[in-house]
N, C-alpha and C positions, 0 to 999 in steps of 0.2 A: 504494499499499500504506499509506503514512504517513497519508494522508487517511482511509482507511477505519478505521485504528486510532484516529485522533483522534476520529472521529465515534462509534465504539464506546465509547471512554472517556467522551465527552460524554453519550451516552445512558445509560450505566450510572450516571454521577453524578446525572443527572436522576432516574432511577428510585430511587436510594438516597435522594435528597433527599425524594421523595414518601413513601417508606416511613417515614422518621424524622420527618416533619412532617405526619402525618395529622391531628393536632389542628387545624391551620390550616384544614382543609377542613370542620370540623364547625361547624354553625350552631346558635346558641342557639335553644331552642324557647320558645313563649310559654304553654305549659300542661303540666301533669303529670297523671298518674292514679296514685293509690296502687296498689301491687302487689296483685293478687288473691290474698290469703292470709289465712286465719283459723286461729288456734290459741289456746292459753291466754293469750297475751299480745297478740294482734293480732286485729282483726276487719275484714275488707275492706281490709287493709293499714294500718289505723289503730290506734295504741296504745290499749290499754284502761286504762293507768295514768297517762299523761301526754299533753300536747298534742303529738302527733307522728304521723308516718306514714312509710312507706318506699316506695321505688321501686327499679327495677333500676339497677344501676351501669353506666351507659352514658356515652360521651363527651358526648353531647347533654345528658344530665341533669346531669353534673358541671359543665359550663361554664354551664349556665342557672341554677344555684343559687349565689348570691353572698351575701356577708355583708350586702349592701344590699337583698336581695330581699324583697319583700313579696308574700305569697301571698293570693289571694282564693278562699276556699272557698265552695261553693254554699250551705251552711247557716251556717257559723260566721263567714263574712265575712272581713274583712281581718286578716291576722296577719303579724307580722314573724318571720323566721327567727332563732332564738336559738342553735341549735347544729346542726351537721351531722356525722354519723359515717359514714365511708366504709369499707366492707369489700370483700372481693373481688367479691361478687355484688350487694350492695345498698347503698343510700344511705339512712340514717335521718335524717329531717329533723324537727327540733323547733321549735316556734313559740311565740310569746307567747300568753297567755290561758289559758282553761280548756280541758279536754279537747275533742277534736273529736268529731263524730258519725260513727261508723263507717258508718251507713246512709246519711246525707245528704251526708257529705264524702268518704267512702272510695270504693273501687272500686265502680262504674265511672264515678263522677262526675269531671269535669274540675276541676282546680285551676289558676287563672290565675296566671301569674307577672308581677309588675310590679316596677319599680325604686323603692325607697324613697328617702328623703332621705339625703344624705351624712352619714356619722357623724363 
């Protein structure tokens, strides 16, 4: 009886560890795609007013975007992340340089994630 109780306690501890440490199982991704959304401020997930775009707020996206990340857009080329705003559902990512092309950089085009130089 003691051993079965011990194993049950051990199993429940392992399950609790997995539940509270799910971030450890998430793997960084090597590309993003702007969210498929257009309105007065966004076209194909790309900002109409500044150099930025947005993606879904997922664990993979959060850990893949760092302050050292350099993004390579299909049309606008290499840009450094300058600001990241995280909300409940989305991550707004702003980059260096001029505005991005909604048609050529936005949804459904892939944006490659690379690591920039140390700051």
